[in-house]
N, C-alpha and C positions, 0 to 999 in steps of 0.2 A: 792339854786344853786350857784356854784362858779362864782366869777367875774374874767374873764380872762384878764390878763395883757399881752399885745402883744408888742413885740419889734422886729422891722424889719429894723430899720435905721442902716445900716452897719457901718456908720461913728461914731455912738454913742456907745462906748464900755463900758459905765458906768454899763451895766448889769453884766460885769465880776467882777467889784468891789462889786456890790450888791450880786453876787453869793458867793464870798469869805466871805463877811461880814455876809451873812446868815448862812454859814457853821460855822462861829465862834460862833454863837448863838445856834448851834445845839449840842445835845449830842448823838443822835442816827440817823445819816443820812444814807441813802442808795443810791448807784449809780447803775442804771440799763442801760447798753448799749444795744441797740437793734441790730438787724441784720445789719452787715456792709453794708452801701450803697455807701460809697466813700472810695476807697483805698487811704489812706494817705491824705484824705481831711480834712475839718474843723471839722467834727464830730469826726473822729479818733484822730485828734490832741488834741481837748479838753478832750476827754476821757483819752488819755494817760497822759495828764498833771495831771488830777485828780487822776488817779491811782498811778502815780509816786510821786506826791507831798503831798499826804494825806494818811491816813490809814482808809479811809471809806470802809466798806464792799462793795464789788463789786459783784453783782449777775450776773455772766457773762455766757450767753448762748454760746454754741460752735460756733454758727454762728455770734457772736458779733466780732470775731477776737481778743478777749482779753484773752481768756482762757489759751493760751500758755504762758502768762506772768508769770514770777516767783515770782511776788510780793505777799507777804503774805496776802494782803487784797483781793485777787481774790478768790471768793467762787465758786468753780466748781460744787459741789454737792448740790446746793441749791434746786434742783427739789424735791428730796425726803423729805427735811426739810419742804418745803412749802406744798407739797401734803399731808404730814402727819399732817398738821395743828398744828404744835408744839406750845404749849401754854407757854413754859418756856421763850421764847424770849420776850424781851420788845417790845413795839410798836415803830416803827420809828417815828421821829418827823420832818423829812425832806426827801423828795424823789426827786432825780434828774434822769430823764430819757433822754437818748440821742439817736437820730435817730428815725427810724420807730418803731412801737410797737413790743414787744417781740413775739416770736413764742410760747413760753411756756405758757400752760394754767395756771400752778402754779403761774407764774409771773403776768399774767393778772388778776388772781383772787386776788393776793396780792395788786395790784394797786386799784382794785375795793373795797376791804375790807378796804383800808386805804384812802378812798376819803376825810375823814375829816382831813387828814394830808396835809400840804402844799406840792404841787408837781410842779416841773418845768419840762417842755418839751423843749429840745434844739435840733433843727433839721434844715437842709437846705431846707426842704420841704416848698413849698409855702403855702400849707394848713396844719393847725395843725394836725399832725398824732396822734390823741387822741380819738380813738373810744369809750373809756370808759368814756369820759368827766370828767376826774379826775384831769386835770392839772389846776393850778391857773395861771401860767405864761408860755407863749410861747416865746422862743427866736429863731427867724429865722436867722440862720447863712448864710453867703455867701457860695457858693459851695466850695471855698478853702480859707484858711488863710495863709498868709506868715509866721506868727508866732502866738503863743498864746498871747493874749493881755496882756500888762503890767498892774499890779494892784498896787494901792497905799495902799491897805489893806494887812496887814501881817496875814497869816494864823497861828493861835496859838493853836487851839484846837487839841487834839488828842482823839481818840475814842478806845483806847486799850481795855477797858473793854467790850465795845459793840462788837468790832471785835472778842475778845476772845470767846464770847458766840457763834458766828457763826462758828468760827474755830473748837471749841470743838464738835459741832454738826456735822460739816463736817467730822471730823476725825472719829466719831462714825459711820456715814453712810458709809464711805469708808471701814472701817474695816468689817462692816456687808456685804457690797457688795463683797469684796474680799473673805470673808468666804463663801458666797453663791456660788461663782464659784470655790472654792477650792475643793468642793465635787463633785466627778465624778458622773454624772447622766446617762451616757451611751447614751444620745441623746443631740442634739443641741437645744439651745433656742435663741430667738431674742436678749436677753440681753447679752448672752455670746459673740455674734459677736461684739456688740458695746464695750463691756468690753475689748475684745481682741484687737480690732482696736485702741481704745484710749490708751491702755497701751503698745502696741507693736511698733507702728511706732513713729519715732522721727521727729525732725524739718526739716529733709531733705526730708520729704514727705508732700504733701498737701492732703486735704480731700474735697470731694464733697459729701454732704449728702442730700438725697432725703426727700420729705415730708412724712406725715403720721407718723408711729412710728419711723423710723430711726432717724429723727432729734430730736425727744424727747428721744429716748433710749440712744443716745450718751451722752446726758446731765445727764441722770439718772444713767447709768451704767459705764461710763468711769471714773474710779477713778484717772487715770493719763491722761495727754493730751499733746502730744508733737508736733502735727501737726503745720507746719509753718503758713499756711493759710487755712481757711475754706470757702467753697463756698456753696451757697444754692439758690434755686429758690423759690420765694414767689408769691402768687396770686391765683385767683379763679381756674385757671387751672394749679396748681403748679406741677402736675406730668407729664405734657406734656414736651417732649424734654429733660428729665433729662440726659439720656445717651449721647445725642448729645452735650449738654452743657458741660458735664464733659469731653467728648472727645476733644472739642475745647480748654478747659483749659489745658489739658495734651499736646495738640499739640503746643500751643503757649507759655506755661510756661517753666520754667527751672528746675522744680522738678517733680518727679514721683507723681502719683495721686492714691488715694484710692477712689473708688465710693461705697458708702453704699446706697443701694436702695432696694425697695420692689419688689415683683414679679409682681404686677399689673403695677407699674410705669415702670418696665423694658419692659413689653409687650406693653405698650403704645408707645414705641419708638424703635421698632425692626428695623426700617429703619436705625437707627444709626449703626447697625452691618455691613452694607455695607461699611461705611467709616472706621470703626474700623478694617475691614479686611485688609486694606492697611496702617494702622497706622504705622508711623515710627518716632514718637516723643518720649517723655519721657514715661517710663513704666506706664501702667494703669492697676490696678487690680480691678475687679468689684465683690463685694459681693452682690449677690441677696438674700435678706432675703425672702425665700420662705415659708411663713406660710399659703399658700393656700388661698389667698384672702385678702380683706381689713379688717383686724382684728381690726383696730382702731375704726371701726363703732360699735364694741361691747360695746363701752363706751356710746352709745346713747340709749335712751329708746326704739327705734324701734327694738333693738335686742331681746326684749321679744316676738316679733311676728315673729317666725321663718319662716313661710311660705312666708312672704313678705321679711324679712330681708336677708335670705340666697341668693336668686337669684338676688335681686336688690341692695343690699348694700355690702354684703361680696363678692359676685361674685367669688366663688371658680373656679379654673382653673386646667386643667389636661395636660398642655403643657409639652412636653419633651424638657427641656431647652438645654440639651446636644446636641440633634439632631438639634435643631434650630440653635445653634451657629456653629456647625460643618458644616451645610449647607453653611455658609459663610466663612468657612475655619478658624474659630477662635478656639483657644484652650479653652475648657470648660469641666468641669466635676462636678458631684454632690457629695456633702459631707453631712454627717449626725452627725459628732462628732467634738468636739473642737480640738482633736488631728489631725484629718484630715485637719481642717482649718489651723492650725499652720504649719503642714508638707507641705501642698500645697503652702502656702504663702512663706515659706523659700525657697523651690525649685524654685519658680518663680523668686524671687529676685536675686538668684544666677545664673539664667539662662540668655540666650541671648534673650529670648522671650520678646515681647513688650506688649502683651495683654493677660490677663488671666481672664476668667469669672468663678466664683465659684457659683454653684447653691446650696445654703446653706439651706437644708431642715430642718425646725425647727418644734418643737411641739408647736402649738399655745396656747393650754390650759396651758401648763407648763410655757410658756413665760408670759402669762397674770398673772399667779400666782406669778411669780418672781417680777413683777412690784408691785403687791398689797402688797407683803411682805415688800418691801422697802418703799412704800407709807405709810404703817401703822407703821413703825418703831418707830416714835415719837408720834403716836396718843395717846391721853389720853382717858381712858375709862370714 
């Protein structure tokens, strides 16, 4: 078992010297920023310093708040690489994780697979956020820092060869993903919606992404990513209040918002439609990924037992989303193709309307097949 080194004395900043010194001894370090828990707080400050001052490969989830950085060391399409179990990459020799644990199953498996590698967890949390028990060192930061600590150690290492390995794989995955969606299928898939959203909107828009497949699909399928800020709810009841939270952000924020959510998450929070009906803040466009139920549970062994799985886990629904939204006086309509998605989005952006809900009816079987195609891209036989 690992011996945990714990640092929580905020006046003792020697850990930062130790971190830089440890990086100088490393040849294949990895930085994994977790979901953003402090806007412009200590975790974000340390993450930005490491991203900007080094060329460590950064496996950045969309919800980390780091993906929109233009830095070459930010790896956006890591999900397909890790899920494909690519064996051509060398093994990391030092892992730095910042904040709470990643959402990505691929990243969590990566941490578990490399338990024998030295891992540091840096967070403001009072209790070490390390469910995999993989960290050797836990640095507890104060909630905020006035500045990044000064270091007496000069960072001299570069990791260009290691970074190039990741960037080449990312490029191959992006090309495969773009090719996948360049072929007209005549129907809409979950992945197409995430690919469109990530590639279409720029930094003048924010994103709120729901749990289940949406938060995972945006990482797998969005080959570009221009959103300024990304918001996300975590927790055991993570799909509760998604639309209400997104509406609150659009009301209080200074930028329009895209909400990417699932059909069941949307139905969990239909009371939000009452507030949305009088919304007068920044524009909010809601993409409801309607794949007729909780398709993410198809990843579980219970899916083999259809008589139990379908009614209790997938919970298919037959709600008329257009009529539901119309009852509240909200503009909404159903779409079934990527062309309809793009046309409706463009028309809404150029209009005076404040709220648009698009019921995006997708093919769940084809959607799952697209995920498997990208997951298997680098898999060795």
